[in-house]
Structures are given as structure tokens and as C-alpha cells.
Jmol script that loads the backbone (N, CA, C; Angstrom):
load data "model"
ATOM      1  N   MET A   1       0.837  -1.178   0.000  1.00  0.00           N
ATOM      2  CA  MET A   1       0.000   0.000   0.000  1.00  0.00           C
ATOM      3  C   MET A   1       0.880   1.238   0.000  1.00  0.00           C
ATOM      4  N   ASP A   2       0.519   2.192  -0.780  1.00  0.00           N
ATOM      5  CA  ASP A   2       1.360   3.375  -0.896  1.00  0.00           C
ATOM      6  C   ASP A   2       1.297   4.279   0.324  1.00  0.00           C
ATOM      7  N   GLU A   3       0.145   4.393   0.989  1.00  0.00           N
ATOM      8  CA  GLU A   3       0.051   5.267   2.150  1.00  0.00           C
ATOM      9  C   GLU A   3       0.594   4.630   3.409  1.00  0.00           C
ATOM     10  N   GLY A   4       0.871   3.371   3.386  1.00  0.00           N
ATOM     11  CA  GLY A   4       1.356   2.681   4.565  1.00  0.00           C
ATOM     12  C   GLY A   4       0.714   1.322   4.682  1.00  0.00           C
ATOM     13  N   VAL A   5       1.100   0.603   5.674  1.00  0.00           N
ATOM     14  CA  VAL A   5       0.586  -0.741   5.879  1.00  0.00           C
ATOM     15  C   VAL A   5      -0.357  -0.704   7.065  1.00  0.00           C
ATOM     16  N   ARG A   6      -1.567  -1.191   6.878  1.00  0.00           N
ATOM     17  CA  ARG A   6      -2.533  -1.195   7.972  1.00  0.00           C
ATOM     18  C   ARG A   6      -2.287  -2.428   8.833  1.00  0.00           C
ATOM     19  N   LEU A   7      -2.120  -2.194  10.123  1.00  0.00           N
ATOM     20  CA  LEU A   7      -1.877  -3.271  11.069  1.00  0.00           C
ATOM     21  C   LEU A   7      -2.831  -3.044  12.231  1.00  0.00           C
ATOM     22  N   GLY A   8      -3.912  -3.812  12.269  1.00  0.00           N
ATOM     23  CA  GLY A   8      -4.937  -3.555  13.273  1.00  0.00           C
ATOM     24  C   GLY A   8      -5.537  -2.193  13.004  1.00  0.00           C
ATOM     25  N   THR A   9      -5.545  -1.327  14.010  1.00  0.00           N
ATOM     26  CA  THR A   9      -6.054   0.028  13.815  1.00  0.00           C
ATOM     27  C   THR A   9      -4.937   1.039  13.616  1.00  0.00           C
ATOM     28  N   ALA A  10      -3.682   0.604  13.760  1.00  0.00           N
ATOM     29  CA  ALA A  10      -2.544   1.528  13.614  1.00  0.00           C
ATOM     30  C   ALA A  10      -2.108   1.600  12.159  1.00  0.00           C
ATOM     31  N   GLN A  11      -1.733   2.752  11.735  1.00  0.00           N
ATOM     32  CA  GLN A  11      -1.224   2.968  10.385  1.00  0.00           C
ATOM     33  C   GLN A  11       0.286   3.136  10.468  1.00  0.00           C
ATOM     34  N   LEU A  12       1.018   2.255   9.833  1.00  0.00           N
ATOM     35  CA  LEU A  12       2.475   2.371   9.806  1.00  0.00           C
ATOM     36  C   LEU A  12       2.875   3.203   8.601  1.00  0.00           C
ATOM     37  N   PRO A  13       3.797   4.144   8.759  1.00  0.00           N
ATOM     38  CA  PRO A  13       4.197   4.988   7.631  1.00  0.00           C
ATOM     39  C   PRO A  13       4.965   4.195   6.585  1.00  0.00           C
ATOM     40  N   ASN A  14       4.829   4.631   5.339  1.00  0.00           N
ATOM     41  CA  ASN A  14       5.598   3.987   4.275  1.00  0.00           C
ATOM     42  C   ASN A  14       7.032   4.511   4.279  1.00  0.00           C
ATOM     43  N   GLY A  15       7.841   3.980   3.404  1.00  0.00           N
ATOM     44  CA  GLY A  15       9.258   4.343   3.366  1.00  0.00           C
ATOM     45  C   GLY A  15       9.499   5.821   3.146  1.00  0.00           C
ATOM     46  N   ARG A  16       8.700   6.443   2.296  1.00  0.00           N
ATOM     47  CA  ARG A  16       8.877   7.883   2.025  1.00  0.00           C
ATOM     48  C   ARG A  16       8.596   8.696   3.281  1.00  0.00           C
ATOM     49  N   GLN A  17       7.525   8.353   3.996  1.00  0.00           N
ATOM     50  CA  GLN A  17       7.196   9.067   5.228  1.00  0.00           C
ATOM     51  C   GLN A  17       8.283   8.863   6.281  1.00  0.00           C
ATOM     52  N   ARG A  18       8.815   7.660   6.359  1.00  0.00           N
ATOM     53  CA  ARG A  18       9.893   7.397   7.313  1.00  0.00           C
ATOM     54  C   ARG A  18      11.121   8.236   6.988  1.00  0.00           C
ATOM     55  N   LEU A  19      11.461   8.305   5.714  1.00  0.00           N
ATOM     56  CA  LEU A  19      12.631   9.079   5.305  1.00  0.00           C
ATOM     57  C   LEU A  19      12.412  10.570   5.561  1.00  0.00           C
ATOM     58  N   LEU A  20      11.227  11.069   5.283  1.00  0.00           N
ATOM     59  CA  LEU A  20      10.930  12.471   5.584  1.00  0.00           C
ATOM     60  C   LEU A  20      11.052  12.755   7.078  1.00  0.00           C
ATOM     61  N   ARG A  21      10.564  11.824   7.903  1.00  0.00           N
ATOM     62  CA  ARG A  21      10.671  11.983   9.352  1.00  0.00           C
ATOM     63  C   ARG A  21      12.134  11.958   9.781  1.00  0.00           C
ATOM     64  N   ALA A  22      12.910  11.055   9.201  1.00  0.00           N
ATOM     65  CA  ALA A  22      14.335  10.975   9.529  1.00  0.00           C
ATOM     66  C   ALA A  22      15.043  12.277   9.159  1.00  0.00           C
ATOM     67  N   ARG A  23      14.727  12.821   8.006  1.00  0.00           N
ATOM     68  CA  ARG A  23      15.346  14.078   7.586  1.00  0.00           C
ATOM     69  C   ARG A  23      14.976  15.213   8.536  1.00  0.00           C
ATOM     70  N   GLU A  24      13.714  15.234   8.960  1.00  0.00           N
ATOM     71  CA  GLU A  24      13.271  16.243   9.916  1.00  0.00           C
ATOM     72  C   GLU A  24      14.041  16.114  11.237  1.00  0.00           C
ATOM     73  N   LEU A  25      14.191  14.887  11.710  1.00  0.00           N
ATOM     74  CA  LEU A  25      14.916  14.665  12.962  1.00  0.00           C
ATOM     75  C   LEU A  25      16.387  15.042  12.829  1.00  0.00           C
ATOM     76  N   LEU A  26      16.997  14.739  11.702  1.00  0.00           N
ATOM     77  CA  LEU A  26      18.387  15.126  11.483  1.00  0.00           C
ATOM     78  C   LEU A  26      18.541  16.643  11.531  1.00  0.00           C
ATOM     79  N   GLU A  27      17.567  17.357  10.959  1.00  0.00           N
ATOM     80  CA  GLU A  27      17.631  18.809  10.886  1.00  0.00           C
ATOM     81  C   GLU A  27      17.323  19.494  12.210  1.00  0.00           C
ATOM     82  N   THR A  28      16.498  18.875  13.050  1.00  0.00           N
ATOM     83  CA  THR A  28      15.967  19.591  14.205  1.00  0.00           C
ATOM     84  C   THR A  28      16.393  19.050  15.564  1.00  0.00           C
ATOM     85  N   THR A  29      17.136  17.949  15.583  1.00  0.00           N
ATOM     86  CA  THR A  29      17.551  17.380  16.862  1.00  0.00           C
ATOM     87  C   THR A  29      19.044  17.092  16.857  1.00  0.00           C
ATOM     88  N   ASP A  30      19.543  16.734  18.018  1.00  0.00           N
ATOM     89  CA  ASP A  30      20.932  16.301  18.143  1.00  0.00           C
ATOM     90  C   ASP A  30      21.011  14.791  18.336  1.00  0.00           C
ATOM     91  N   LEU A  31      19.959  14.079  17.910  1.00  0.00           N
ATOM     92  CA  LEU A  31      19.953  12.624  18.037  1.00  0.00           C
ATOM     93  C   LEU A  31      21.055  12.009  17.186  1.00  0.00           C
ATOM     94  N   THR A  32      21.573  10.882  17.622  1.00  0.00           N
ATOM     95  CA  THR A  32      22.547  10.154  16.816  1.00  0.00           C
ATOM     96  C   THR A  32      21.847   9.557  15.599  1.00  0.00           C
ATOM     97  N   VAL A  33      22.613   9.165  14.619  1.00  0.00           N
ATOM     98  CA  VAL A  33      22.058   8.541  13.416  1.00  0.00           C
ATOM     99  C   VAL A  33      21.253   7.296  13.784  1.00  0.00           C
ATOM    100  N   ASP A  34      21.769   6.485  14.696  1.00  0.00           N
ATOM    101  CA  ASP A  34      21.032   5.280  15.108  1.00  0.00           C
ATOM    102  C   ASP A  34      19.707   5.626  15.765  1.00  0.00           C
ATOM    103  N   HIS A  35      19.689   6.664  16.592  1.00  0.00           N
ATOM    104  CA  HIS A  35      18.438   7.064  17.241  1.00  0.00           C
ATOM    105  C   HIS A  35      17.463   7.676  16.239  1.00  0.00           C
ATOM    106  N   VAL A  36      17.946   8.455  15.306  1.00  0.00           N
ATOM    107  CA  VAL A  36      17.079   9.002  14.255  1.00  0.00           C
ATOM    108  C   VAL A  36      16.438   7.859  13.473  1.00  0.00           C
ATOM    109  N   ALA A  37      17.244   6.878  13.112  1.00  0.00           N
ATOM    110  CA  ALA A  37      16.721   5.723  12.365  1.00  0.00           C
ATOM    111  C   ALA A  37      15.643   5.016  13.166  1.00  0.00           C
ATOM    112  N   SER A  38      15.902   4.792  14.427  1.00  0.00           N
ATOM    113  CA  SER A  38      14.947   4.104  15.290  1.00  0.00           C
ATOM    114  C   SER A  38      13.657   4.904  15.442  1.00  0.00           C
ATOM    115  N   HIS A  39      13.775   6.200  15.697  1.00  0.00           N
ATOM    116  CA  HIS A  39      12.597   7.044  15.920  1.00  0.00           C
ATOM    117  C   HIS A  39      11.795   7.300  14.644  1.00  0.00           C
ATOM    118  N   SER A  40      12.391   7.117  13.504  1.00  0.00           N
ATOM    119  CA  SER A  40      11.673   7.348  12.251  1.00  0.00           C
ATOM    120  C   SER A  40      11.143   6.058  11.629  1.00  0.00           C
ATOM    121  N   GLY A  41      11.449   4.935  12.256  1.00  0.00           N
ATOM    122  CA  GLY A  41      10.941   3.663  11.744  1.00  0.00           C
ATOM    123  C   GLY A  41      11.847   2.995  10.727  1.00  0.00           C
ATOM    124  N   LEU A  42      13.057   3.500  10.563  1.00  0.00           N
ATOM    125  CA  LEU A  42      13.976   2.911   9.594  1.00  0.00           C
ATOM    126  C   LEU A  42      14.876   1.839  10.203  1.00  0.00           C
ATOM    127  N   GLY A  43      14.780   1.656  11.499  1.00  0.00           N
ATOM    128  CA  GLY A  43      15.519   0.576  12.155  1.00  0.00           C
ATOM    129  C   GLY A  43      16.891   0.975  12.646  1.00  0.00           C
ATOM    130  N   THR A  44      17.878   0.847  11.793  1.00  0.00           N
ATOM    131  CA  THR A  44      19.265   1.070  12.195  1.00  0.00           C
ATOM    132  C   THR A  44      19.893   2.231  11.432  1.00  0.00           C
ATOM    133  N   GLY A  45      21.023   2.698  11.960  1.00  0.00           N
ATOM    134  CA  GLY A  45      21.765   3.738  11.267  1.00  0.00           C
ATOM    135  C   GLY A  45      22.195   3.307   9.877  1.00  0.00           C
ATOM    136  N   GLY A  46      22.541   2.032   9.742  1.00  0.00           N
ATOM    137  CA  GLY A  46      22.921   1.503   8.425  1.00  0.00           C
ATOM    138  C   GLY A  46      21.778   1.586   7.431  1.00  0.00           C
ATOM    139  N   SER A  47      20.585   1.278   7.904  1.00  0.00           N
ATOM    140  CA  SER A  47      19.406   1.361   7.040  1.00  0.00           C
ATOM    141  C   SER A  47      19.134   2.811   6.643  1.00  0.00           C
ATOM    142  N   LEU A  48      19.260   3.732   7.597  1.00  0.00           N
ATOM    143  CA  LEU A  48      19.082   5.153   7.290  1.00  0.00           C
ATOM    144  C   LEU A  48      20.111   5.608   6.266  1.00  0.00           C
ATOM    145  N   ARG A  49      21.357   5.196   6.439  1.00  0.00           N
ATOM    146  CA  ARG A  49      22.406   5.565   5.477  1.00  0.00           C
ATOM    147  C   ARG A  49      22.057   5.064   4.075  1.00  0.00           C
ATOM    148  N   GLN A  50      21.577   3.824   3.984  1.00  0.00           N
ATOM    149  CA  GLN A  50      21.202   3.265   2.681  1.00  0.00           C
ATOM    150  C   GLN A  50      20.048   4.047   2.053  1.00  0.00           C
ATOM    151  N   HIS A  51      19.032   4.363   2.849  1.00  0.00           N
ATOM    152  CA  HIS A  51      17.889   5.104   2.319  1.00  0.00           C
ATOM    153  C   HIS A  51      18.292   6.495   1.836  1.00  0.00           C
ATOM    154  N   LEU A  52      19.073   7.212   2.645  1.00  0.00           N
ATOM    155  CA  LEU A  52      19.510   8.541   2.219  1.00  0.00           C
ATOM    156  C   LEU A  52      20.369   8.461   0.962  1.00  0.00           C
ATOM    157  N   SER A  53      21.267   7.506   0.925  1.00  0.00           N
ATOM    158  CA  SER A  53      22.128   7.356  -0.254  1.00  0.00           C
ATOM    159  C   SER A  53      21.311   7.039  -1.503  1.00  0.00           C
ATOM    160  N   ARG A  54      20.338   6.171  -1.356  1.00  0.00           N
ATOM    161  CA  ARG A  54      19.515   5.759  -2.496  1.00  0.00           C
ATOM    162  C   ARG A  54      18.605   6.883  -2.981  1.00  0.00           C
ATOM    163  N   HIS A  55      18.012   7.639  -2.060  1.00  0.00           N
ATOM    164  CA  HIS A  55      16.990   8.605  -2.448  1.00  0.00           C
ATOM    165  C   HIS A  55      17.503  10.020  -2.667  1.00  0.00           C
ATOM    166  N   ILE A  56      18.545  10.423  -1.948  1.00  0.00           N
ATOM    167  CA  ILE A  56      19.046  11.792  -2.150  1.00  0.00           C
ATOM    168  C   ILE A  56      20.555  11.838  -2.358  1.00  0.00           C
ATOM    169  N   ASP A  57      21.166  10.669  -2.507  1.00  0.00           N
ATOM    170  CA  ASP A  57      22.596  10.558  -2.812  1.00  0.00           C
ATOM    171  C   ASP A  57      23.472  11.288  -1.785  1.00  0.00           C
ATOM    172  N   MET A  58      23.107  11.124  -0.499  1.00  0.00           N
ATOM    173  CA  MET A  58      23.878  11.740   0.587  1.00  0.00           C
ATOM    174  C   MET A  58      23.951  10.792   1.776  1.00  0.00           C
ATOM    175  N   THR A  59      25.028  10.898   2.519  1.00  0.00           N
ATOM    176  CA  THR A  59      25.122  10.208   3.806  1.00  0.00           C
ATOM    177  C   THR A  59      24.466  11.103   4.860  1.00  0.00           C
ATOM    178  N   PRO A  60      24.160  10.560   6.034  1.00  0.00           N
ATOM    179  CA  PRO A  60      23.630  11.424   7.090  1.00  0.00           C
ATOM    180  C   PRO A  60      24.573  12.587   7.427  1.00  0.00           C
ATOM    181  N   ALA A  61      25.870  12.333   7.455  1.00  0.00           N
ATOM    182  CA  ALA A  61      26.827  13.402   7.753  1.00  0.00           C
ATOM    183  C   ALA A  61      26.788  14.493   6.686  1.00  0.00           C
ATOM    184  N   ALA A  62      26.725  14.103   5.421  1.00  0.00           N
ATOM    185  CA  ALA A  62      26.649  15.079   4.333  1.00  0.00           C
ATOM    186  C   ALA A  62      25.337  15.853   4.395  1.00  0.00           C
ATOM    187  N   TYR A  63      24.251  15.160   4.732  1.00  0.00           N
ATOM    188  CA  TYR A  63      22.950  15.816   4.862  1.00  0.00           C
ATOM    189  C   TYR A  63      23.002  16.870   5.966  1.00  0.00           C
ATOM    190  N   LEU A  64      23.550  16.490   7.117  1.00  0.00           N
ATOM    191  CA  LEU A  64      23.678  17.445   8.224  1.00  0.00           C
ATOM    192  C   LEU A  64      24.510  18.649   7.816  1.00  0.00           C
ATOM    193  N   SER A  65      25.595  18.397   7.153  1.00  0.00           N
ATOM    194  CA  SER A  65      26.482  19.471   6.732  1.00  0.00           C
ATOM    195  C   SER A  65      25.780  20.425   5.763  1.00  0.00           C
ATOM    196  N   ALA A  66      24.971  19.879   4.880  1.00  0.00           N
ATOM    197  CA  ALA A  66      24.303  20.684   3.862  1.00  0.00           C
ATOM    198  C   ALA A  66      23.056  21.405   4.374  1.00  0.00           C
ATOM    199  N   PHE A  67      22.327  20.789   5.308  1.00  0.00           N
ATOM    200  CA  PHE A  67      21.010  21.306   5.655  1.00  0.00           C
ATOM    201  C   PHE A  67      20.839  21.759   7.097  1.00  0.00           C
ATOM    202  N   THR A  68      21.886  21.707   7.891  1.00  0.00           N
ATOM    203  CA  THR A  68      21.783  22.163   9.275  1.00  0.00           C
ATOM    204  C   THR A  68      23.009  22.969   9.636  1.00  0.00           C
ATOM    205  N   HIS A  69      22.997  23.490  10.830  1.00  0.00           N
ATOM    206  CA  HIS A  69      24.145  24.243  11.324  1.00  0.00           C
ATOM    207  C   HIS A  69      24.883  23.471  12.412  1.00  0.00           C
ATOM    208  N   HIS A  70      24.704  22.136  12.429  1.00  0.00           N
ATOM    209  CA  HIS A  70      25.393  21.308  13.407  1.00  0.00           C
ATOM    210  C   HIS A  70      26.889  21.314  13.093  1.00  0.00           C
ATOM    211  N   PRO A  71      27.719  21.562  14.077  1.00  0.00           N
ATOM    212  CA  PRO A  71      29.164  21.576  13.825  1.00  0.00           C
ATOM    213  C   PRO A  71      29.739  20.190  13.600  1.00  0.00           C
ATOM    214  N   HIS A  72      29.042  19.137  14.060  1.00  0.00           N
ATOM    215  CA  HIS A  72      29.551  17.782  13.873  1.00  0.00           C
ATOM    216  C   HIS A  72      28.393  16.800  13.957  1.00  0.00           C
ATOM    217  N   LEU A  73      28.610  15.611  13.510  1.00  0.00           N
ATOM    218  CA  LEU A  73      27.623  14.536  13.553  1.00  0.00           C
ATOM    219  C   LEU A  73      27.934  13.628  14.723  1.00  0.00           C
ATOM    220  N   LYS A  74      26.969  13.439  15.608  1.00  0.00           N
ATOM    221  CA  LYS A  74      27.142  12.512  16.725  1.00  0.00           C
ATOM    222  C   LYS A  74      26.815  11.107  16.248  1.00  0.00           C
ATOM    223  N   THR A  75      27.636  10.148  16.633  1.00  0.00           N
ATOM    224  CA  THR A  75      27.369   8.754  16.312  1.00  0.00           C
ATOM    225  C   THR A  75      27.434   7.930  17.577  1.00  0.00           C
ATOM    226  N   ASP A  76      26.933   6.721  17.498  1.00  0.00           N
ATOM    227  CA  ASP A  76      26.969   5.820  18.646  1.00  0.00           C
ATOM    228  C   ASP A  76      28.281   5.066  18.728  1.00  0.00           C
ATOM    229  N   ARG A  77      29.143   5.269  17.778  1.00  0.00           N
ATOM    230  CA  ARG A  77      30.401   4.523  17.737  1.00  0.00           C
ATOM    231  C   ARG A  77      31.520   5.293  18.337  1.00  0.00           C
TER     232      ARG A  77
END
end "model"
wireframe off; spacefill off
backbone 0.3
color backbone group
């Protein structure tokens, strides 16, 4: 389903909505990449990196550098 997957009464966001949420979190919070991925429904930082690379040809660090004023990218590593 394009709008998401219906599971009981809850609506799960589709991949595009998850990626938009992840981008919003990257721009507006100091969450780590792994936490952004988790909070946006993308699972892991690796999954977020793959989605960003596939859809906008950027890593999370490059996205932060281009679209925010964060001086550095926090990671869990």
C-alpha cells in the first residue's frame, strides 16, 4: 500500500514518510544517526544511510552538513 501498511487500527508509515521523518529529525535534533533511524521507523543507522544514499545521494553526515548548522555529527560509535 502506498500510504502505509494497515496493522490492526494503527497505520504504519511507508518508506517515504519514514525518510521524511528521519530528515526532519536530522535537521531539528541532536539525536545520533542510530536514534534518528529508530525514531523514524527505519531501524538502524545503516538502514538510514542506505535510504539517504539511495533517495538523495547523501550520507547522514553530508545531509547534516548541507542542511543544518550542526558543527559535527554525533554517532553511537
